[in-house]
N, CA, C and O atoms as a Maestro MAE file, in Angstrom:
{
 s_m_m2io_version
 :::
 2.0.0
}

f_m_ct {
 s_m_title
 :::
 protein
 m_atom[240] {
  # First column is atom index #
  i_m_mmod_type
  r_m_x_coord
  r_m_y_coord
  r_m_z_coord
  i_m_residue_number
  s_m_chain_name
  s_m_pdb_residue_name
  s_m_pdb_atom_name
  i_m_atomic_number
  :::
  1 25 0.781 -1.092 -0.143 1 A "MET " " N  " 7
  2 3 0.027 -0.084 -0.035 1 A "MET " " CA " 6
  3 2 0.789 1.219 0.166 1 A "MET " " C  " 6
  4 15 0.317 2.290 -0.213 1 A "MET " " O  " 8
  5 25 2.074 1.110 0.818 2 A "LYS " " N  " 7
  6 3 2.727 2.382 0.717 2 A "LYS " " CA " 6
  7 2 3.392 2.842 -0.705 2 A "LYS " " C  " 6
  8 15 3.661 4.008 -0.994 2 A "LYS " " O  " 8
  9 25 3.606 1.693 -1.539 3 A "TYR " " N  " 7
  10 3 4.083 1.923 -2.837 3 A "TYR " " CA " 6
  11 2 3.037 2.669 -3.660 3 A "TYR " " C  " 6
  12 15 3.294 3.659 -4.346 3 A "TYR " " O  " 8
  13 25 1.909 2.142 -3.541 4 A "ILE " " N  " 7
  14 3 0.682 2.840 -4.114 4 A "ILE " " CA " 6
  15 2 0.725 4.389 -4.021 4 A "ILE " " C  " 6
  16 15 0.750 5.197 -4.949 4 A "ILE " " O  " 8
  17 25 0.728 4.618 -2.654 5 A "MET " " N  " 7
  18 3 0.516 5.902 -2.106 5 A "MET " " CA " 6
  19 2 1.617 6.674 -2.663 5 A "MET " " C  " 6
  20 15 1.382 7.807 -3.082 5 A "MET " " O  " 8
  21 25 2.754 6.206 -2.714 6 A "THR " " N  " 7
  22 3 4.031 7.047 -3.125 6 A "THR " " CA " 6
  23 2 3.933 7.176 -4.581 6 A "THR " " C  " 6
  24 15 4.505 8.148 -5.075 6 A "THR " " O  " 8
  25 25 3.286 6.336 -5.386 7 A "ILE " " N  " 7
  26 3 3.301 6.595 -6.787 7 A "ILE " " CA " 6
  27 2 2.258 7.769 -6.968 7 A "ILE " " C  " 6
  28 15 2.498 8.757 -7.661 7 A "ILE " " O  " 8
  29 25 1.058 7.563 -6.269 8 A "VAL " " N  " 7
  30 3 0.064 8.732 -6.394 8 A "VAL " " CA " 6
  31 2 0.442 10.031 -5.875 8 A "VAL " " C  " 6
  32 15 -0.014 11.039 -6.415 8 A "VAL " " O  " 8
  33 25 1.275 10.121 -4.824 9 A "TRP " " N  " 7
  34 3 1.650 11.266 -4.620 9 A "TRP " " CA " 6
  35 2 2.666 12.017 -5.372 9 A "TRP " " C  " 6
  36 15 2.744 13.245 -5.407 9 A "TRP " " O  " 8
  37 25 3.484 11.133 -6.006 10 A "ALA " " N  " 7
  38 3 4.665 11.475 -6.960 10 A "ALA " " CA " 6
  39 2 3.913 11.894 -8.212 10 A "ALA " " C  " 6
  40 15 4.358 12.868 -8.820 10 A "ALA " " O  " 8
  41 25 2.821 11.277 -8.676 11 A "LEU " " N  " 7
  42 3 2.173 11.730 -9.838 11 A "LEU " " CA " 6
  43 2 1.482 13.249 -9.679 11 A "LEU " " C  " 6
  44 15 1.433 14.060 -10.604 11 A "LEU " " O  " 8
  45 25 0.971 13.476 -8.368 12 A "LEU " " N  " 7
  46 3 0.269 14.750 -8.148 12 A "LEU " " CA " 6
  47 2 1.169 15.745 -7.860 12 A "LEU " " C  " 6
  48 15 0.889 16.879 -8.251 12 A "LEU " " O  " 8
  49 25 2.144 15.570 -7.284 13 A "ILE " " N  " 7
  50 3 3.419 16.710 -7.179 13 A "ILE " " CA " 6
  51 2 4.067 16.950 -8.328 13 A "ILE " " C  " 6
  52 15 4.340 18.116 -8.614 13 A "ILE " " O  " 8
  53 25 4.454 15.810 -9.250 14 A "SER " " N  " 7
  54 3 4.877 16.049 -10.592 14 A "SER " " CA " 6
  55 2 4.156 16.960 -11.493 14 A "SER " " C  " 6
  56 15 4.667 17.812 -12.220 14 A "SER " " O  " 8
  57 25 2.844 16.666 -11.353 15 A "PHE " " N  " 7
  58 3 1.793 17.476 -12.435 15 A "PHE " " CA " 6
  59 2 1.649 18.891 -11.895 15 A "PHE " " C  " 6
  60 15 1.463 19.799 -12.706 15 A "PHE " " O  " 8
  61 25 1.726 19.182 -10.463 16 A "ALA " " N  " 7
  62 3 1.693 20.351 -9.991 16 A "ALA " " CA " 6
  63 2 2.884 21.054 -10.422 16 A "ALA " " C  " 6
  64 15 2.763 22.077 -11.096 16 A "ALA " " O  " 8
  65 25 4.196 20.538 -10.048 17 A "ILE " " N  " 7
  66 3 5.429 21.174 -10.615 17 A "ILE " " CA " 6
  67 2 5.474 21.597 -12.033 17 A "ILE " " C  " 6
  68 15 5.730 22.729 -12.442 17 A "ILE " " O  " 8
  69 25 5.174 20.477 -12.777 18 A "SER " " N  " 7
  70 3 5.075 20.599 -14.260 18 A "SER " " CA " 6
  71 2 4.152 21.695 -14.848 18 A "SER " " C  " 6
  72 15 4.530 22.420 -15.769 18 A "SER " " O  " 8
  73 25 3.005 21.782 -14.315 19 A "TYR " " N  " 7
  74 3 2.109 22.810 -14.833 19 A "TYR " " CA " 6
  75 2 2.340 24.232 -14.483 19 A "TYR " " C  " 6
  76 15 2.048 25.157 -15.242 19 A "TYR " " O  " 8
  77 25 3.090 24.439 -12.832 20 A "VAL " " N  " 7
  78 3 3.412 25.747 -12.737 20 A "VAL " " CA " 6
  79 2 4.687 26.193 -13.604 20 A "VAL " " C  " 6
  80 15 4.760 27.285 -14.168 20 A "VAL " " O  " 8
  81 25 5.625 25.261 -13.635 21 A "LEU " " N  " 7
  82 3 6.720 25.688 -14.526 21 A "LEU " " CA " 6
  83 2 6.644 26.009 -16.027 21 A "LEU " " C  " 6
  84 15 7.270 26.926 -16.558 21 A "LEU " " O  " 8
  85 25 5.746 25.091 -16.708 22 A "THR " " N  " 7
  86 3 5.468 25.461 -17.954 22 A "THR " " CA " 6
  87 2 4.429 26.650 -18.131 22 A "THR " " C  " 6
  88 15 4.374 27.307 -19.171 22 A "THR " " O  " 8
  89 25 3.674 26.858 -17.117 23 A "SER " " N  " 7
  90 3 2.784 28.117 -17.211 23 A "SER " " CA " 6
  91 2 3.649 29.405 -17.091 23 A "SER " " C  " 6
  92 15 3.330 30.458 -17.643 23 A "SER " " O  " 8
  93 25 4.883 29.229 -16.251 24 A "MET " " N  " 7
  94 3 5.605 30.370 -16.092 24 A "MET " " CA " 6
  95 2 6.527 30.465 -17.325 24 A "MET " " C  " 6
  96 15 6.931 31.590 -17.618 24 A "MET " " O  " 8
  97 25 6.833 29.618 -17.935 25 A "GLY " " N  " 7
  98 3 7.709 29.502 -19.491 25 A "GLY " " CA " 6
  99 2 6.778 29.855 -20.514 25 A "GLY " " C  " 6
  100 15 7.268 30.166 -21.600 25 A "GLY " " O  " 8
  101 25 5.476 29.873 -20.387 26 A "GLY " " N  " 7
  102 3 4.901 30.051 -21.688 26 A "GLY " " CA " 6
  103 2 4.667 28.749 -22.565 26 A "GLY " " C  " 6
  104 15 4.193 28.777 -23.700 26 A "GLY " " O  " 8
  105 25 5.015 27.747 -21.972 27 A "GLU " " N  " 7
  106 3 4.958 26.563 -22.864 27 A "GLU " " CA " 6
  107 2 3.686 25.683 -22.656 27 A "GLU " " C  " 6
  108 15 2.968 25.902 -21.680 27 A "GLU " " O  " 8
  109 25 3.378 24.662 -23.575 28 A "PRO " " N  " 7
  110 3 2.112 23.860 -23.445 28 A "PRO " " CA " 6
  111 2 2.517 22.736 -22.622 28 A "PRO " " C  " 6
  112 15 3.537 22.078 -22.824 28 A "PRO " " O  " 8
  113 25 1.611 22.522 -21.605 29 A "PHE " " N  " 7
  114 3 1.810 21.196 -20.514 29 A "PHE " " CA " 6
  115 2 1.811 20.074 -21.476 29 A "PHE " " C  " 6
  116 15 1.100 19.926 -22.470 29 A "PHE " " O  " 8
  117 25 2.777 19.281 -20.983 30 A "ALA " " N  " 7
  118 3 3.104 18.029 -21.340 30 A "ALA " " CA " 6
  119 2 2.906 16.936 -20.361 30 A "ALA " " C  " 6
  120 15 3.770 16.789 -19.496 30 A "ALA " " O  " 8
  121 25 1.823 16.108 -20.390 31 A "VAL " " N  " 7
  122 3 1.344 15.081 -19.570 31 A "VAL " " CA " 6
  123 2 2.605 14.110 -19.215 31 A "VAL " " C  " 6
  124 15 3.029 13.973 -18.067 31 A "VAL " " O  " 8
  125 25 3.161 13.437 -20.394 32 A "MET " " N  " 7
  126 3 4.216 12.514 -20.334 32 A "MET " " CA " 6
  127 2 5.536 13.128 -19.777 32 A "MET " " C  " 6
  128 15 6.326 12.378 -19.203 32 A "MET " " O  " 8
  129 25 5.765 14.214 -19.893 33 A "ASP " " N  " 7
  130 3 6.965 14.634 -19.065 33 A "ASP " " CA " 6
  131 2 6.476 14.585 -17.550 33 A "ASP " " C  " 6
  132 15 7.326 14.155 -16.770 33 A "ASP " " O  " 8
  133 25 5.301 14.937 -17.024 34 A "SER " " N  " 7
  134 3 4.979 14.913 -15.637 34 A "SER " " CA " 6
  135 2 5.168 13.545 -15.307 34 A "SER " " C  " 6
  136 15 5.687 13.277 -14.223 34 A "SER " " O  " 8
  137 25 4.718 12.367 -16.321 35 A "VAL " " N  " 7
  138 3 4.511 10.904 -15.645 35 A "VAL " " CA " 6
  139 2 6.154 10.419 -15.468 35 A "VAL " " C  " 6
  140 15 6.512 9.756 -14.495 35 A "VAL " " O  " 8
  141 25 6.983 10.799 -16.425 36 A "ILE " " N  " 7
  142 3 8.345 10.791 -16.341 36 A "ILE " " CA " 6
  143 2 8.931 11.267 -15.001 36 A "ILE " " C  " 6
  144 15 9.480 10.530 -14.183 36 A "ILE " " O  " 8
  145 25 8.751 12.549 -14.883 37 A "LEU " " N  " 7
  146 3 9.157 13.067 -13.365 37 A "LEU " " CA " 6
  147 2 8.740 12.241 -12.394 37 A "LEU " " C  " 6
  148 15 9.529 11.834 -11.541 37 A "LEU " " O  " 8
  149 25 7.531 11.919 -12.408 38 A "ALA " " N  " 7
  150 3 6.808 11.052 -11.286 38 A "ALA " " CA " 6
  151 2 7.572 9.635 -11.108 38 A "ALA " " C  " 6
  152 15 7.836 9.141 -10.011 38 A "ALA " " O  " 8
  153 25 7.866 9.092 -12.296 39 A "GLY " " N  " 7
  154 3 8.709 7.777 -12.288 39 A "GLY " " CA " 6
  155 2 10.033 7.936 -11.407 39 A "GLY " " C  " 6
  156 15 10.466 7.125 -10.588 39 A "GLY " " O  " 8
  157 25 10.557 9.134 -11.757 40 A "ILE " " N  " 7
  158 3 11.857 9.521 -11.259 40 A "ILE " " CA " 6
  159 2 11.822 9.742 -9.816 40 A "ILE " " C  " 6
  160 15 12.698 9.307 -9.069 40 A "ILE " " O  " 8
  161 25 10.783 10.436 -9.409 41 A "LEU " " N  " 7
  162 3 10.335 10.735 -7.895 41 A "LEU " " CA " 6
  163 2 10.276 9.630 -7.059 41 A "LEU " " C  " 6
  164 15 10.842 9.548 -5.969 41 A "LEU " " O  " 8
  165 25 9.397 8.549 -7.722 42 A "SER " " N  " 7
  166 3 9.101 7.493 -7.069 42 A "SER " " CA " 6
  167 2 10.263 6.574 -6.779 42 A "SER " " C  " 6
  168 15 10.474 6.196 -5.626 42 A "SER " " O  " 8
  169 25 11.059 6.185 -7.842 43 A "VAL " " N  " 7
  170 3 12.299 5.610 -7.682 43 A "VAL " " CA " 6
  171 2 13.043 6.115 -6.520 43 A "VAL " " C  " 6
  172 15 13.543 5.370 -5.678 43 A "VAL " " O  " 8
  173 25 13.116 7.590 -6.489 44 A "ALA " " N  " 7
  174 3 14.139 8.319 -5.388 44 A "ALA " " CA " 6
  175 2 13.577 7.956 -4.194 44 A "ALA " " C  " 6
  176 15 14.411 7.482 -3.422 44 A "ALA " " O  " 8
  177 25 12.377 8.013 -3.733 45 A "VAL " " N  " 7
  178 3 11.657 7.910 -2.732 45 A "VAL " " CA " 6
  179 2 11.746 6.416 -2.084 45 A "VAL " " C  " 6
  180 15 11.787 6.214 -0.871 45 A "VAL " " O  " 8
  181 25 11.769 5.360 -3.126 46 A "PHE " " N  " 7
  182 3 11.842 3.792 -3.022 46 A "PHE " " CA " 6
  183 2 13.492 3.586 -2.563 46 A "PHE " " C  " 6
  184 15 13.672 2.837 -1.603 46 A "PHE " " O  " 8
  185 25 14.395 4.052 -3.037 47 A "VAL " " N  " 7
  186 3 15.631 3.974 -2.853 47 A "VAL " " CA " 6
  187 2 16.109 4.633 -1.439 47 A "VAL " " C  " 6
  188 15 16.742 4.036 -0.568 47 A "VAL " " O  " 8
  189 25 15.701 5.909 -1.397 48 A "LEU " " N  " 7
  190 3 15.994 6.367 0.030 48 A "LEU " " CA " 6
  191 2 15.313 5.988 1.302 48 A "LEU " " C  " 6
  192 15 15.906 6.070 2.378 48 A "LEU " " O  " 8
  193 25 14.003 5.548 1.198 49 A "GLY " " N  " 7
  194 3 13.264 5.227 2.074 49 A "GLY " " CA " 6
  195 2 13.642 3.600 2.539 49 A "GLY " " C  " 6
  196 15 13.682 3.147 3.683 49 A "GLY " " O  " 8
  197 25 13.860 3.005 1.442 50 A "GLY " " N  " 7
  198 3 14.437 1.425 1.739 50 A "GLY " " CA " 6
  199 2 15.577 1.257 2.101 50 A "GLY " " C  " 6
  200 15 15.670 0.388 2.967 50 A "GLY " " O  " 8
  201 25 16.689 1.816 1.746 51 A "GLY " " N  " 7
  202 3 17.957 1.722 1.857 51 A "GLY " " CA " 6
  203 2 18.738 2.583 2.638 51 A "GLY " " C  " 6
  204 15 19.296 2.265 3.688 51 A "GLY " " O  " 8
  205 25 18.766 3.806 2.037 52 A "ALA " " N  " 7
  206 3 19.489 4.918 2.733 52 A "ALA " " CA " 6
  207 2 18.948 5.765 4.085 52 A "ALA " " C  " 6
  208 15 19.721 6.343 4.849 52 A "ALA " " O  " 8
  209 25 17.983 5.746 4.191 53 A "LEU " " N  " 7
  210 3 17.252 6.269 5.140 53 A "LEU " " CA " 6
  211 2 16.522 5.263 6.357 53 A "LEU " " C  " 6
  212 15 16.309 5.655 7.505 53 A "LEU " " O  " 8
  213 25 16.261 4.166 5.948 54 A "GLY " " N  " 7
  214 3 15.493 3.139 6.567 54 A "GLY " " CA " 6
  215 2 16.481 2.083 7.181 54 A "GLY " " C  " 6
  216 15 17.394 1.561 6.541 54 A "GLY " " O  " 8
  217 25 16.228 1.863 8.332 55 A "GLY " " N  " 7
  218 3 16.826 0.672 9.227 55 A "GLY " " CA " 6
  219 2 18.258 1.054 9.665 55 A "GLY " " C  " 6
  220 15 18.902 0.109 10.122 55 A "GLY " " O  " 8
  221 25 18.913 2.300 9.615 56 A "GLN " " N  " 7
  222 3 20.325 2.574 10.012 56 A "GLN " " CA " 6
  223 2 19.905 3.333 11.535 56 A "GLN " " C  " 6
  224 15 19.449 4.463 11.711 56 A "GLN " " O  " 8
  225 25 20.164 2.506 12.322 57 A "SER " " N  " 7
  226 3 20.142 3.043 13.782 57 A "SER " " CA " 6
  227 2 21.541 2.825 14.502 57 A "SER " " C  " 6
  228 15 22.101 1.754 14.270 57 A "SER " " O  " 8
  229 25 22.160 3.727 15.350 58 A "GLU " " N  " 7
  230 3 23.427 3.604 15.854 58 A "GLU " " CA " 6
  231 2 23.213 2.778 17.187 58 A "GLU " " C  " 6
  232 15 22.178 2.966 17.827 58 A "GLU " " O  " 8
  233 25 23.969 2.053 17.537 59 A "GLN " " N  " 7
  234 3 23.892 1.112 18.552 59 A "GLN " " CA " 6
  235 2 24.927 1.924 19.633 59 A "GLN " " C  " 6
  236 15 26.094 2.187 19.340 59 A "GLN " " O  " 8
  237 25 24.461 2.181 20.592 60 A "ASN " " N  " 7
  238 3 25.247 2.886 21.694 60 A "ASN " " CA " 6
  239 2 25.664 2.155 22.938 60 A "ASN " " C  " 6
  240 15 26.297 2.741 23.816 60 A "ASN " " O  " 8
  :::
 }
 m_bond[239] {
  # First column is bond index #
  i_m_from
  i_m_to
  i_m_order
  :::
  1 1 2 1
  2 2 3 1
  3 3 4 2
  4 3 5 1
  5 5 6 1
  6 6 7 1
  7 7 8 2
  8 7 9 1
  9 9 10 1
  10 10 11 1
  11 11 12 2
  12 11 13 1
  13 13 14 1
  14 14 15 1
  15 15 16 2
  16 15 17 1
  17 17 18 1
  18 18 19 1
  19 19 20 2
  20 19 21 1
  21 21 22 1
  22 22 23 1
  23 23 24 2
  24 23 25 1
  25 25 26 1
  26 26 27 1
  27 27 28 2
  28 27 29 1
  29 29 30 1
  30 30 31 1
  31 31 32 2
  32 31 33 1
  33 33 34 1
  34 34 35 1
  35 35 36 2
  36 35 37 1
  37 37 38 1
  38 38 39 1
  39 39 40 2
  40 39 41 1
  41 41 42 1
  42 42 43 1
  43 43 44 2
  44 43 45 1
  45 45 46 1
  46 46 47 1
  47 47 48 2
  48 47 49 1
  49 49 50 1
  50 50 51 1
  51 51 52 2
  52 51 53 1
  53 53 54 1
  54 54 55 1
  55 55 56 2
  56 55 57 1
  57 57 58 1
  58 58 59 1
  59 59 60 2
  60 59 61 1
  61 61 62 1
  62 62 63 1
  63 63 64 2
  64 63 65 1
  65 65 66 1
  66 66 67 1
  67 67 68 2
  68 67 69 1
  69 69 70 1
  70 70 71 1
  71 71 72 2
  72 71 73 1
  73 73 74 1
  74 74 75 1
  75 75 76 2
  76 75 77 1
  77 77 78 1
  78 78 79 1
  79 79 80 2
  80 79 81 1
  81 81 82 1
  82 82 83 1
  83 83 84 2
  84 83 85 1
  85 85 86 1
  86 86 87 1
  87 87 88 2
  88 87 89 1
  89 89 90 1
  90 90 91 1
  91 91 92 2
  92 91 93 1
  93 93 94 1
  94 94 95 1
  95 95 96 2
  96 95 97 1
  97 97 98 1
  98 98 99 1
  99 99 100 2
  100 99 101 1
  101 101 102 1
  102 102 103 1
  103 103 104 2
  104 103 105 1
  105 105 106 1
  106 106 107 1
  107 107 108 2
  108 107 109 1
  109 109 110 1
  110 110 111 1
  111 111 112 2
  112 111 113 1
  113 113 114 1
  114 114 115 1
  115 115 116 2
  116 115 117 1
  117 117 118 1
  118 118 119 1
  119 119 120 2
  120 119 121 1
  121 121 122 1
  122 122 123 1
  123 123 124 2
  124 123 125 1
  125 125 126 1
  126 126 127 1
  127 127 128 2
  128 127 129 1
  129 129 130 1
  130 130 131 1
  131 131 132 2
  132 131 133 1
  133 133 134 1
  134 134 135 1
  135 135 136 2
  136 135 137 1
  137 137 138 1
  138 138 139 1
  139 139 140 2
  140 139 141 1
  141 141 142 1
  142 142 143 1
  143 143 144 2
  144 143 145 1
  145 145 146 1
  146 146 147 1
  147 147 148 2
  148 147 149 1
  149 149 150 1
  150 150 151 1
  151 151 152 2
  152 151 153 1
  153 153 154 1
  154 154 155 1
  155 155 156 2
  156 155 157 1
  157 157 158 1
  158 158 159 1
  159 159 160 2
  160 159 161 1
  161 161 162 1
  162 162 163 1
  163 163 164 2
  164 163 165 1
  165 165 166 1
  166 166 167 1
  167 167 168 2
  168 167 169 1
  169 169 170 1
  170 170 171 1
  171 171 172 2
  172 171 173 1
  173 173 174 1
  174 174 175 1
  175 175 176 2
  176 175 177 1
  177 177 178 1
  178 178 179 1
  179 179 180 2
  180 179 181 1
  181 181 182 1
  182 182 183 1
  183 183 184 2
  184 183 185 1
  185 185 186 1
  186 186 187 1
  187 187 188 2
  188 187 189 1
  189 189 190 1
  190 190 191 1
  191 191 192 2
  192 191 193 1
  193 193 194 1
  194 194 195 1
  195 195 196 2
  196 195 197 1
  197 197 198 1
  198 198 199 1
  199 199 200 2
  200 199 201 1
  201 201 202 1
  202 202 203 1
  203 203 204 2
  204 203 205 1
  205 205 206 1
  206 206 207 1
  207 207 208 2
  208 207 209 1
  209 209 210 1
  210 210 211 1
  211 211 212 2
  212 211 213 1
  213 213 214 1
  214 214 215 1
  215 215 216 2
  216 215 217 1
  217 217 218 1
  218 218 219 1
  219 219 220 2
  220 219 221 1
  221 221 222 1
  222 222 223 1
  223 223 224 2
  224 223 225 1
  225 225 226 1
  226 226 227 1
  227 227 228 2
  228 227 229 1
  229 229 230 1
  230 230 231 1
  231 231 232 2
  232 231 233 1
  233 233 234 1
  234 234 235 1
  235 235 236 2
  236 235 237 1
  237 237 238 1
  238 238 239 1
  239 239 240 2
  :::
 }
}
């Protein structure tokens, strides 16, 4: 379930970022570019959440 919600949030955030930036630049909104950005964001969250940030606790 956490993977599905991560993908949903990545899609929503990437659509918002792409819409704002393309509106500021006067370019047409490209949905496929937003989906690619969402894929990159999802992979980054999976890698950071699963490996780099999760499960590392210091033993004192």
